[in-house]
C-alpha positions in Angstrom: 16.5 -24.0 -6.6 15.3 -20.3 -6.6 15.5 -20.3 -2.4 18.9 -22.1 -2.5 20.4 -19.6 -4.6 19.2 -16.9 -2.4 20.2 -17.4 0.9 23.9 -18.1 -0.8 23.9 -14.6 -2.2 22.7 -13.5 1.2 25.0 -15.3 3.0 27.7 -14.5 0.8 26.7 -10.9 1.4 27.0 -11.0 5.2 30.3 -12.5 4.8 31.4 -9.8 2.4 30.4 -7.4 5.0 32.3 -9.3 7.9 35.5 -9.4 5.8 35.1 -5.4 5.0 38.0 -3.5 6.4 36.1 -1.6 9.1 35.4 -5.0 10.8 39.0 -6.0 10.5 39.9 -3.2 12.0 40.2 -3.1 15.9 39.8 1.0 16.2 36.8 1.1 13.9 35.4 -1.9 16.3 36.6 0.3 19.4 34.8 3.3 17.9 31.6 1.0 17.1 31.5 0.0 20.9 31.7 4.0 22.3 29.4 5.2 19.7 26.6 2.3 21.5 28.0 3.4 25.2 27.4 6.8 24.8 23.9 6.6 22.7 22.8 3.9 24.8 22.9 5.6 28.2 20.0 6.1 30.0 20.8 8.6 31.9 23.3 11.6 31.0 25.7 10.8 34.2 25.8 7.5 33.3 29.9 6.9 32.6 31.9 4.3 30.8 35.5 3.3 31.5 38.7 2.9 29.2 38.5 -0.7 30.9 35.0 -1.4 29.6 35.7 0.1 26.3 38.7 -2.5 25.9 36.6 -5.5 27.4 33.9 -5.0 25.2 36.0 -4.5 22.1 37.8 -7.5 22.7 34.2 -9.5 22.9 32.7 -8.0 19.5 36.0 -8.9 17.7 35.7 -12.6 19.0 32.4 -13.1 18.2 33.0 -11.7 14.3 36.2 -14.0 14.6 34.0 -16.7 15.3 30.9 -15.5 12.3 34.0 -14.9 9.6 35.0 -18.9 10.6 31.9 -20.2 8.6 32.5 -18.2 5.6 33.6 -19.6 2.0 33.1 -23.1 0.2 32.4 -25.9 1.9 35.6 -27.4 1.9 36.7 -24.1 3.8 33.8 -24.7 6.2 35.0 -28.0 6.7 38.6 -27.0 7.3 37.5 -24.7 10.0 36.1 -28.0 11.8 32.6 -27.3 11.1 30.2 -30.3 10.2 27.0 -29.7 8.2 24.4 -31.4 10.2 21.3 -29.8 7.7 21.1 -27.5 4.6 18.3 -26.9 2.7 17.1 -24.1 0.6 16.2 -21.2 3.6 18.4 -22.6 6.8 21.7 -24.3 7.6 22.7 -25.7 10.8 26.6 -26.9 11.5 28.3 -28.1 14.7 32.0 -27.8 15.7 33.9 -29.5 18.7 35.4 -27.0 20.9 39.2 -26.5 21.0 40.8 -29.6 22.5 40.6 -29.8 26.5 37.5 -27.8 27.2 34.3 -28.3 27.8 32.6 -26.7 24.8 30.4 -27.5 21.9 29.6 -25.0 19.1 26.4 -24.6 16.9 26.0 -22.5 14.2 22.2 -21.8 12.5 21.7 -19.0 9.7 19.1 -18.3 7.0 16.4 -15.9 5.6 13.4 -14.7 7.1 10.3 -12.9 5.7 10.7 -9.8 7.9 12.0 -6.5 8.7 15.5 -6.3 11.0 14.0 -4.8 13.7 11.3 -7.6 14.3 13.7 -10.0 13.8 16.1 -8.6 16.3 12.6 -7.8 18.9 11.8 -12.3 18.7 15.5 -12.9 19.1 16.7 -11.1 21.9 13.0 -10.5 24.2 13.7 -13.1 26.6 10.8 -12.8 28.1 8.4 -13.7 25.5 10.8 -16.7 24.5 8.1 -19.0 25.6 5.6 -17.9 22.7 8.0 -19.4 20.1 10.6 -21.7 21.5 10.2 -25.1 20.9 8.6 -27.8 22.8 9.5 -31.3 23.4 8.1 -33.8 25.8 10.2 -37.2 24.3 12.8 -36.6 24.8 12.2 -33.5 27.0 12.9 -29.8 26.4 10.9 -27.3 27.9 11.1 -23.5 28.7 9.6 -23.5 32.5 11.0 -19.2 32.8 12.2 -16.8 31.3 12.5 -13.2 32.1 14.6 -9.9 31.8 16.2 -9.4 35.1 17.6 -5.9 34.5 17.9 -3.3 31.9 20.9 -1.6 32.2 21.5 0.6 28.7 19.1 0.8 25.8 20.4 -2.4 23.8 21.9 -3.8 26.7 19.9 -6.2 29.2 20.6 -9.4 31.2 18.1 -12.2 30.9 17.5 -15.7 32.9 15.8 -18.1 31.0 15.4 -21.8 32.5 15.3 -25.1 30.9 13.7 -28.5 31.9 16.2 -31.4 30.1 15.4 -35.0 29.8 17.9 -37.7 31.8 21.2 -37.5 32.2 20.6 -33.8 32.5 18.4 -31.9 35.2 17.0 -28.8 34.7 19.5 -25.8 33.1 19.5 -22.0 33.6 21.5 -19.6 31.4 21.9 -16.1 32.9 22.9 -14.3 29.7 24.3 -10.5 29.3 23.1 -9.3 25.3 24.6 -6.2 24.1 24.1 -4.3 20.8 26.6 -3.0 18.2 24.9 -1.5 14.9 27.1 -1.0 11.8 24.2 0.4 9.7 26.6 0.9 6.7 25.8 -2.3 5.7 22.9 -2.7 7.6 23.9 -4.6 10.0 23.2 -5.5 13.7 25.1 -7.8 15.9 24.0 -8.6 19.2 27.0 -10.4 21.5 25.5 -13.1 24.3 27.8 -13.6 27.2 26.6 -15.9 30.2 27.4 -15.0 33.6 29.0 -18.0 35.6 28.2 -18.0 39.4 31.7 -17.4 39.8 32.3 -14.6 38.1 33.4 -10.8 40.0 31.4 -8.0 38.6 32.4 -5.0 38.8 31.0 -1.7 36.8 34.7 -1.0 35.7 34.5 -4.1 33.6 31.3 -4.5 32.9 29.6 -1.4 32.7 27.1 -2.6 35.7 26.5 -4.2 39.2 25.3 -7.1 40.7 22.2 -5.6 41.9 19.4 -7.6 40.5 21.1 -10.6 39.6 19.3 -13.4 40.9 21.6 -16.4 42.4 22.1 -19.9 41.9 19.2 -21.7 43.0 19.1 -25.7 43.2 19.9 -25.4 39.2 22.8 -25.3 37.2 24.0 -22.3 35.7 25.3 -23.2 31.9 27.9 -21.0 30.0 27.4 -18.9 26.8 29.7 -17.4 24.4 27.9 -16.3 21.1 25.3 -14.0 19.8 23.9 -13.3 16.6 24.4 -11.2 13.2 21.2 -9.9 11.9 21.7 -8.2 8.0 18.8 -6.2 6.1 18.3 -7.9 2.8 15.0 -5.9 1.9 12.6 -4.3 3.4 11.0 -6.9 4.4 13.2 -9.8 4.2 16.6 -9.8 6.8 19.5 -12.9 6.9 20.8 -13.9 10.5 23.6 -15.9 11.4 23.9 -17.0 15.5 26.9 -18.9 16.7 26.8 -20.4 20.4 29.7 -21.9 22.1 28.2 -24.0 25.0 29.4 -25.5 28.2 26.4 -27.4 29.3 28.3 -28.8 32.6 28.1 -32.4 31.6 31.3 -34.2 31.7 30.7 -36.5 28.4 27.8 -35.2 25.8 26.5 -38.1 24.1 26.0 -37.7 20.1 22.7 -38.3 20.6 22.2 -35.4 22.4 24.3 -33.4 20.0 22.2 -35.0 16.4 18.8 -34.0 19.0 20.1 -30.2 19.2 21.1 -29.7 16.6 18.7 -31.1 14.0 15.4 -31.4 15.6 15.5 -29.0 18.2 17.0 -25.8 16.0 15.5 -27.0 12.7 11.8 -26.9 14.9 12.8 -23.9 16.8 13.9 -21.9 13.0 10.6 -22.8 11.9 8.8 -21.5 14.8 11.4 -18.8 14.5 10.2 -17.7 10.9 6.2 -18.6 12.0 6.4 -15.6 14.8 7.9 -13.6 13.0 5.1 -13.6 10.0 3.1 -13.6 13.3 4.4 -10.4 14.5 4.3 -8.6 11.1 0.7 -8.7 11.2 0.3 -7.5 14.7 1.0 -9.9 17.6 0.2 -7.4 20.4 2.3 -8.6 23.2 5.8 -7.9 20.7 3.8 -4.8 19.1 4.4 -3.3 22.4 8.2 -4.4 22.9 8.9 -3.3 19.5 8.2 0.4 20.6 11.5 0.1 22.8 14.0 3.2 21.6 16.5 0.3 20.6 14.2 -0.8 18.0 12.8 2.5 16.8 16.3 3.4 16.6 17.0 0.6 14.0 14.0 1.3 11.8 14.9 5.2 12.1 18.2 4.2 10.2 17.0 1.4 8.3 13.7 2.2 7.1 12.7 5.4 7.3 13.8 6.4 3.7 12.0 3.3 2.4 8.9 4.6 4.8 8.9 8.0 2.8 9.5 6.7 -0.5 6.5 4.1 0.6 4.7 7.1 1.2 5.5 8.5 -2.3 4.6 5.8 -3.7 1.5 5.4 -1.9 0.3 8.7 -3.1 1.1 8.0 -6.7 -1.2 5.0 -6.3 -3.9 7.3 -5.0 -3.5 9.5 -8.1 -3.6 6.8 -10.3 -6.7 5.1 -8.9 -8.4 8.7 -9.0 -7.3 9.0 -12.5 -9.2 5.7 -12.9 -12.3 6.5 -11.4 -12.4 9.8 -13.4 -12.0 7.9 -16.4 -14.6 5.2 -15.4 -16.7 8.1 -14.5 -16.6 9.9 -18.0 -17.3 6.4 -19.7 -20.6 6.1 -17.7 -21.5 9.5 -18.3 -20.6 9.5 -22.3 -22.4 6.0 -22.4 -25.8 7.3 -20.7 -25.7 10.1 -23.1 -25.7 7.5 -26.0 -28.7 5.7 -24.4 -30.6 8.8 -23.1 -32.7 10.1 -25.8 -32.0 13.7 -24.3 -28.4 15.4 -25.3 -26.5 18.3 -25.5 -26.2 20.9 -28.2 -23.9 23.5 -28.2 -24.0 25.8 -30.5 -21.2 28.1 -32.0 -21.7 32.0 -33.0 -19.1 33.0 -35.6 -17.7 36.4 -34.9 -15.8 36.3 -38.0 -16.1 35.1 -41.6 -14.5 31.9 -43.0 -11.6 32.3 -45.2 -11.8 32.2 -48.9 -12.1 28.9 -50.3 -10.3 27.9 -53.4 -13.1 26.1 -55.0 -15.9 28.7 -54.1 -13.8 31.0 -57.2 -13.1 34.0 -54.7 -16.8 33.7 -53.4 -17.2 33.8 -49.5 -19.5 31.8 -47.8 -22.6 33.2 -46.8 -22.1 33.0 -43.0 -26.5 33.8 -42.5 -27.2 30.4 -44.7 -25.8 27.9 -42.2 -25.2 27.5 -38.5 -22.8 25.4 -36.6 -23.4 23.7 -33.6 -21.5 20.9 -32.0 -23.6 17.2 -31.0 -21.7 15.4 -28.5 -18.0 16.3 -29.7 -18.8 16.4 -33.9 -19.3 20.3 -34.8 -22.5 19.8 -37.7 -23.9 22.4 -40.1 -27.7 22.7 -39.8 -30.1 24.4 -42.8 -31.8 27.6 -41.4 -35.4 25.5 -42.1 -33.6 22.9 -39.4 -32.5 25.6 -36.9 -36.0 27.5 -37.1 -37.4 23.7 -36.2 -35.2 23.8 -33.4 -36.3 27.5 -31.9 -39.7 26.2 -31.8 -39.0 23.2 -30.0 -37.2 25.1 -27.7 -40.5 27.3 -27.4 -42.6 24.5 -26.8 -40.2 23.1 -24.1 -39.9 26.2 -22.3 -43.7 26.5 -22.4 -44.0 22.9 -20.5 -41.5 24.1 -18.1 -43.0 27.3 -17.0 -46.6 25.9 -16.5 -45.1 22.9 -15.0 -46.3 19.9 -17.0 -45.7 17.0 -15.8 -46.2 13.8 -18.5 -46.4 11.1 -15.6 -49.6 12.9 -14.5 -51.2 13.7 -17.0 -51.5 13.2 -20.8 -50.8 16.0 -23.3 -54.6 16.4 -24.8 -55.4 16.5 -21.0 -52.9 19.4 -20.4 -54.0 21.3 -23.3 -57.5 21.5 -22.3 -56.4 22.1 -18.9 -54.3 24.9 -19.8 -56.7 26.4 -22.0 -59.5 26.6 -19.5 -57.0 28.1 -17.1 -56.6 31.2 -20.2 -60.5 31.1 -20.7 -61.1 31.9 -17.2 -58.2 34.6 -16.4 -58.6 36.3 -20.3 -55.0 37.2 -20.4 -53.4 38.8 -22.9 -49.7 37.3 -22.6 -51.8 33.9 -22.3 -53.4 34.6 -25.4 -49.9 35.8 -27.2 -48.3 32.2 -25.8 -51.5 30.3 -27.7 -50.1 33.0 -30.9 -46.4 32.0 -30.6 -47.1 28.2 -30.4 -49.4 28.6 -33.8 -47.4 30.8 -35.9 -44.6 27.7 -36.4 -46.6 25.2 -37.0 -50.2 26.5 -38.1 -49.0 27.4 -41.8 -48.1 24.0 -42.4 -51.1 22.2 -41.3 -54.3 24.7 -42.1 -56.1 22.4 -44.1 -55.7 19.4 -41.9 -57.2 21.8 -38.5 -59.9 23.0 -40.6 -62.0 19.8 -40.8 -61.4 19.7 -37.0 -62.6 23.2 -36.4 -65.7 22.4 -37.3 -66.4 19.5 -35.1 -64.4 20.3 -31.9 -64.6 23.1 -29.3 -61.7 25.6 -28.8 -60.1 23.7 -26.1 -59.7 20.5 -28.3 -58.3 23.0 -31.1 -55.8 24.1 -28.7 -55.1 20.5 -27.9 -54.5 19.6 -31.8 -52.2 22.8 -31.6 -49.4 21.8 -29.4 -49.9 17.9 -30.8 -49.3 19.6 -34.5 -46.4 21.5 -32.9 -44.4 18.8 -31.8 -45.3 16.6 -34.6 -44.3 19.6 -36.9 -41.2 20.0 -35.3 -40.3 16.2 -34.9 -40.4 15.8 -39.0 -38.4 19.1 -39.0 -35.6 17.3 -36.6 -35.4 14.6 -38.9 -34.3 16.7 -41.6 -30.6 17.1 -39.9 -29.6 13.9 -41.1 -29.6 15.0 -44.3 -28.4 18.3 -43.7 -25.5 17.8 -41.8 -22.4 17.7 -43.1 -18.3 17.6 -41.7 -17.0 21.5 -41.1 -14.0 22.1 -43.1 -11.9 23.5 -39.8 -8.9 24.8 -41.7 -8.3 28.4 -42.2 -11.3 29.5 -39.5 -11.0 31.2 -36.5 -13.8 31.4 -34.8 -14.4 32.2 -30.6 -17.2 30.1 -29.5 -20.5 31.0 -27.3 -21.9 28.0 -26.6 -25.7 28.0 -25.6 -27.0 24.5 -23.7 -30.3 23.1 -25.6 -32.2 20.0 -25.2 -33.4 17.8 -27.9 -34.5 14.7 -29.2 -37.1 14.4 -27.1 -39.5 11.4 -27.6 -43.3 11.5 -27.8 -45.7 8.5 -26.6 -49.4 8.5 -27.3 -50.8 10.7 -24.6 -47.8 12.1 -22.9 -44.5 13.5 -23.7 -41.8 10.7 -22.4 
């Protein structure tokens, strides 16, 4: 029962906060009240009296005492007169009769909600939005017919009017409720006092902090009395725990047990589920509540309790972005490596040594001939090639450079056709440079295939011979390139100091009949 363990843990945390030295100290509570009045005043000249401070401090102390009455074990709670009506892994509902001789009945609901504290508080206090989530019943009848904020006094302080339609024997009821917010950010706690304003109450700015201006009179309804409030504590960035208590006089001489059971089990139980659902909806971006959350009161809560988390989240976000970039870079490198493996064109880096290798003990003091071999890098491996192979690579580089200078396109014509066209061009232009170009191509290839070419010279004209020369040069070069596998060997890197002068060449060009692939 992980959920049951969670709610017990959160409940114990709230009980510990409520029993802290600060909240048990009347002078400290007085400072909290003064701080709330000074920071929430809408105008600099909006003063408050000592009488108001004293009255409100008493209200805060009284409500915290009510919250403490539900602390402790089941036996301790029962000893305080509470009866558990509903208790599961995320919510608990209790009922208690009021003091003897009074018409009050007390109800308590507590549980955790997956949402930040400012959202939970906004849904709890924005009376004009109660119809969006308050439960509605047809049998027995319970409906919110109207709900509005009738007066804004200070930041976190307002007066709201809520009207409800109820089943017989109850007629329509309404509650004119004064909301006051008190914060205790040290333990992530927000307290909202809820006290109804009765129709007979004398309202004075010296004792109440506001006047009767803007407060509607009673019209053909019965106003109920409520004393209580709600405490909401931050559990984590996206989880909050709340406890709400209300002492109510519904203006009925006798309250049947059926009404008590309906309110404590069905009404509050259903209301809690709808409350959690609305919190989730607001977290996803409910338009109406998004506007309400712009109020300075909720901004102040976010700034005090979640600003550090926002900064940490931003740092975490940047770190996540960095990790994603690193992963993408790694994947890109792997893709490039795979393409190089599949592509017949690979990159060779030649290293020219500026210093002679150190003497090897196995050579009996004789230095290695640095001119006999050259080192190259194929991919990431260093290999040694013989002068013959190096000569073949040089020949191949010349052929490739010729193709690039002339603009040979293997997709548009065959190698033979290209050679014939080229030779015809050379004959027309009578260019000495072009003749030298033919001579250069022949130098590295004619010697190895002289006898074969003589047979063709007897039967074919000059352009065909040139085409054969080109093909023979390529064929010879490929044969020499194949010798790399027999000539390469690993370099012994110990004791070698060298500076690398890299030259990029391209090899491993495969050929198909009639063209270059």
